[in-house]
C-alpha positions as CSV (number, residue, x, y, z in Angstrom):
1,M,-2.7,46.0,-7.6
2,V,-5.9,43.6,-7.0
3,T,-7.4,42.0,-10.2
4,D,-10.9,41.0,-10.1
5,Y,-11.4,37.6,-11.7
6,L,-14.5,36.8,-13.1
7,V,-16.3,33.7,-12.4
8,Q,-17.6,32.0,-15.4
9,P,-21.1,30.2,-15.3
10,M,-20.6,26.3,-15.2
11,M,-21.4,24.1,-18.3
12,P,-24.0,21.3,-17.5
13,G,-21.2,18.7,-17.6
14,Q,-18.8,20.7,-15.1
15,L,-22.0,21.0,-12.8
16,L,-22.4,17.4,-13.0
17,A,-18.6,16.6,-12.1
18,R,-18.7,18.9,-9.2
19,G,-22.0,17.1,-8.0
20,V,-19.9,13.5,-8.7
21,S,-16.6,14.7,-6.9
22,R,-18.8,16.0,-3.7
23,H,-20.6,12.5,-3.6
24,L,-17.5,10.8,-4.0
25,R,-15.5,12.5,-1.2
26,S,-18.3,11.1,1.2
27,H,-17.0,7.6,0.2
28,D,-13.4,8.9,1.1
29,F,-12.3,9.3,-2.5
30,V,-10.4,12.6,-3.7
31,S,-11.0,13.9,-7.4
32,V,-9.6,15.9,-10.2
33,V,-11.4,16.8,-13.0
34,E,-10.3,17.4,-16.8
35,L,-7.3,14.8,-16.3
36,V,-5.3,13.8,-19.2
37,P,-4.0,10.4,-18.6
38,V,-2.2,10.0,-22.1
39,A,-2.5,12.3,-25.5
40,G,-6.1,12.1,-26.8
41,L,-8.1,11.4,-23.9
42,R,-9.6,13.8,-21.4
43,V,-11.4,12.3,-18.3
44,D,-14.1,14.4,-17.0
45,V,-13.5,13.2,-13.1
46,M,-10.7,10.6,-11.8
47,A,-11.0,9.7,-8.5
48,L,-8.7,8.1,-6.0
49,G,-9.6,6.1,-3.5
50,P,-8.2,5.3,0.2
51,K,-6.9,2.1,-0.8
52,G,-5.3,3.6,-4.1
53,E,-8.4,2.6,-6.3
54,V,-8.6,4.6,-9.2
55,W,-12.3,5.4,-10.9
56,I,-13.1,7.4,-14.1
57,V,-16.3,9.1,-14.1
58,E,-17.6,10.6,-17.8
59,C,-20.3,13.2,-17.5
60,K,-23.0,13.3,-20.1
61,S,-25.2,16.3,-20.2
62,S,-27.4,15.2,-22.6
63,R,-28.3,12.3,-25.4
64,A,-26.3,14.2,-27.9
65,D,-23.3,14.5,-26.0
66,Y,-23.1,10.8,-25.1
67,M,-24.1,10.0,-28.9
68,T,-20.7,11.8,-30.3
69,D,-18.6,10.5,-27.6
70,Q,-16.3,7.7,-29.4
71,K,-13.2,7.9,-26.9
72,W,-15.0,6.3,-23.7
73,R,-13.7,3.0,-24.1
74,G,-9.9,4.2,-24.3
75,Y,-10.5,5.1,-20.5
76,L,-11.2,1.8,-19.4
77,D,-7.5,1.0,-19.5
78,W,-6.9,3.6,-17.1
79,C,-9.1,2.9,-13.9
80,D,-10.2,0.1,-12.0
81,R,-13.7,1.3,-12.5
82,F,-15.7,3.3,-15.1
83,F,-19.0,5.2,-14.5
84,W,-21.2,7.3,-16.3
85,A,-22.7,10.5,-14.8
86,V,-26.1,12.0,-15.6
87,D,-28.8,13.7,-14.3
88,S,-32.1,12.5,-13.8
89,E,-33.8,13.3,-17.4
90,F,-31.0,11.5,-19.2
91,P,-32.3,8.4,-21.0
92,T,-30.1,5.9,-18.8
93,D,-31.3,3.0,-21.0
94,L,-28.3,4.4,-23.6
95,L,-25.8,3.5,-21.3
96,P,-23.8,0.5,-21.6
97,V,-24.9,-2.3,-18.3
98,D,-21.4,-3.3,-17.8
99,T,-20.5,0.0,-17.0
100,G,-21.4,2.2,-13.7
101,L,-24.1,4.5,-13.5
102,I,-24.3,7.9,-11.3
103,L,-27.2,10.1,-11.1
104,A,-26.0,13.6,-10.4
105,D,-26.6,17.2,-10.2
106,G,-24.8,20.2,-9.3
107,Y,-24.8,19.6,-5.7
108,D,-24.6,16.1,-5.0
109,A,-25.1,12.2,-6.5
110,E,-26.1,8.9,-6.1
111,I,-24.2,5.5,-7.2
112,M,-26.7,3.7,-9.1
113,R,-24.5,0.7,-10.3
114,I,-21.2,0.0,-9.6
115,G,-19.4,-1.2,-12.9
116,P,-17.2,-4.4,-12.9
117,E,-13.7,-3.9,-11.6
118,S,-10.6,-4.4,-14.0
119,R,-7.6,-3.5,-11.9
120,L,-4.7,-1.7,-13.1
121,A,-1.4,-3.4,-13.5
122,P,1.2,-2.2,-10.9
123,A,3.0,-0.3,-13.4
124,R,0.1,1.6,-14.9
125,R,-1.5,2.4,-11.8
126,K,1.8,4.0,-10.3
127,A,1.8,6.4,-13.6
128,V,-2.0,7.1,-13.4
129,I,-1.5,8.0,-9.6
130,Q,1.8,10.0,-10.3
131,K,-0.3,12.0,-13.0
132,F,-3.0,12.5,-10.8
133,A,-1.0,13.8,-7.9
134,R,0.8,16.3,-10.4
135,H,-2.6,17.3,-11.9
136,A,-3.8,18.1,-8.7
137,A,-0.6,20.0,-7.4
138,M,-0.6,22.0,-10.4
139,R,-4.4,22.9,-9.9
140,A,-3.6,24.0,-6.3
141,Q,-0.9,26.2,-7.3
142,A,-2.8,27.9,-9.7
143,A,-5.7,28.2,-7.2
144,R,-3.1,29.9,-5.0
145,D,-1.4,31.8,-7.8
146,P,-3.6,33.3,-10.5
147,G,-0.1,34.4,-12.6
148,F,0.8,30.5,-12.6
149,V,1.6,29.1,-16.0
150,S,1.3,25.2,-16.6
151,V,4.0,23.7,-19.1
152,F,1.4,21.2,-20.2
């Protein structure tokens, strides 16, 4: 029996994440979305670079979305660089200047500002990369097998 799965329209933040992921791929980074590095935190995009660099990108689709975000500083402990991704209409003067900035839409993005680097400790890097790999593998398996049930 063949089942048709409905494709839900993407939300604004998901569109930004898609554009960011496409752009980062052009820099030889691979990305996963909605990764939970530790209970209570869920990053919009985590990207892994060719030399093991870990970047986190938080996508904000509106001023209200940004103003209600109280968790973003917790993401800094889980990456080498942190970025905001926003669209061209977003008031970027709200964003901290000591963070990265990416302008994005659903199709592509452009890095406007590289934030400072804060290298992860080796043990933390290993844990983050393992979590990244497991998350990516579960997503790939779920894409191949609609009946796949995650244990997380």
